[in-house]
N, C-alpha and C positions, 0 to 999 in steps of 0.2 A: 314565392313559389306559386306555380299556376294553380295547384289544387286549393291553396288558401284563398286566392283571388276569386275563385269560382263561388266560394261561400259568402263573400262579402254581401251584406244586405239580405241574406237568406235566413228564413226562420228555420231553426233546427231544434231537435230534441236531445237533451243531455242523456247519454246512456246510463249515467250513474243515478240521477235523481228524477229522470223523466220529465223535467220541466222544460218548457219551450222558451227560446230566446232568439233574438235576431242578431246575427253576426254583424258587428259594426262595419259600415261601409268605409272605403278609403275616402279621405276628405276631398280629393280631386274628382272622384267618380262615384257619386252617390247612386246606389241601386235601390229599387223598390223591393220590399219583401216578397219572396216567391212562396210557393206552396210549402207546407210543412214536410220536412224530410227527416229521417233518422240517420244520425251519424254513427257509423259502426266504428268500434275501436278494436285494435288488434288484441288478440287473446293475451299477449304478454303484458299489456297494461292493466289487466285485471289484478295482477299481483301488486299490492301496494308498495310503492317505493322502488319499483323495478326500473332500472335504467339499462338500456341496451348497450352492450360493450362493443366498441369500435376500435380498430387498429389505428394508432397514431403514426408509428413508424416501426420499421424493422431494419436494423443495421448490423454490419459485421465490422471487425477490425480491418483497417486499411493496410494494404501491402506496404505502402511507403513508411509505415511505422517500423518496419523491419528492414529498412534500407541497408543498414550496415551488414546485417546477416545475408541479405541478397547479394550484395557486392562480394563479400567473402565467399559465398556459395558459388558464384560465377567464377571467381579466381581459382578456387580450389576444386572445381569440377573435375579436372584431369586426375586428381588424387582420390576421387570417389567421395571424400568427406564433403565436398561441396554439394554433391547431389543430395546427401542427407540433410544438409543445411537448408537447401531449397525446398525439399519435401516438408521439413519442419515449418517453414514459413507458410507453405500452402495449407498445412493442417491448422496452424494458428489462425489463419484468416478465414478458412472455410468451415471450421468446426464450431465456431462460437457465433451465436446470434443473440442480439439484444432486441427485445420487442416491448414496445410501450403501447398499452391500450388505454381506454378511458377509465379502466378500473384496476389494472394490474401492470406490474413491471416483471417481465419474464426473461430469464437468461437460460438459453439452451446450449449445452456443450456436448461435443462428441460427434464422430462421423459414423462409427459402427455402433458403439454403445452410446446411449443418450443419457445425459444428466440434465434435469430441469429444476431450476430454482425460480420461485415465484413469490412476489411481495405485493400485497394489496397496496394501492397507491396512497391511501390515507395513512398508512403506517410509515411512510417515508418522512424522515426528520430533516435531512439536509442533503444537498448535492454540491460537490466542489469539483473544480477543474485544476489539473496540474499540467502545465505546459512549459517545457524548457525552451531555451533560445532557438535551437534547431527545429524543435517541434513547432514553434510559432511560425518560423519561416516556411516550413512544409505544410502547415495548416492542419495538424493533428495534435492529439493530446490524450490524457487519461482523465476519466471522470470517476469520482468516488460517490456512491450513493449510500447514505447511512439510513438505516431503517430500525424501527422499533419492532423487530421480528426475531423470534428466538432462533429459527433455523437459518435465516439469512440476514444477519445484522449489517453486513457490509458487502456491497457489490462493487468490484473494481472493473471498470470498462477500459481496456487498453487499446490504443491505436485508433481512436475515434476521430473521423474527419469533422471539422467545424465543431469542436467540443463546447465552445461557449454557447452556440446556438442550440445544441442538443441539451445542454444543461438547463437553459431557459425554458425549453419545451417541457422537460421533465418537471421543472419547478411549477410551471403553469398548471399542469395536469394534477400534480399531487396536491397543490393548494385547492384546486377545484374539488378534488375528491374529499379533502378534509371538510370543506364547507358542506358538501352534499351529505356526508356522514355525521356532521355535527361535532367533529373532533376539533379541539382547540389545542394549540401548541402551548406547552407549559415550560417555562424556564426554571431550572433548578440552580439556585445559587448556594454554594457551600461557604460556610464562615471561615 
């Protein structure tokens, strides 16, 4: 990053302990220490252990997951039943959003009335993928997220494109959250 490179070889003062030190230079481009400057820290870093939350992804169910219902909806459109089937597919794909941040997994459901489920990432225990033969051909599947959370112990994500990739992303971030929070996975073996 450019801002980091500017400080190489510069003497700075630590905002926490007020000690001065020289930021090490890059091996290829040694710089001479410049005059003493104070490095300001954002107000949010004043809180010990604070990590800023960032969005990793936000996805919705794919319409191709409801392909059979769409085909029957088109065929049955003259009987009006098909219109309701197509509206149902539209509601299923537009009313559910899955959002992963660096700290939480959030499920939002509803178009008019909203229902929000939220799980802290360090509480997630396991993530699994279920893909049938046709689902593999079409590139979608279901993902099950198991969590150690009283209100949301199981999250079922239906009709997700590239489910194996999404599973690995969730796994990567929940493992990082566990390390950050100092949580260790414990296996329980029953006799």
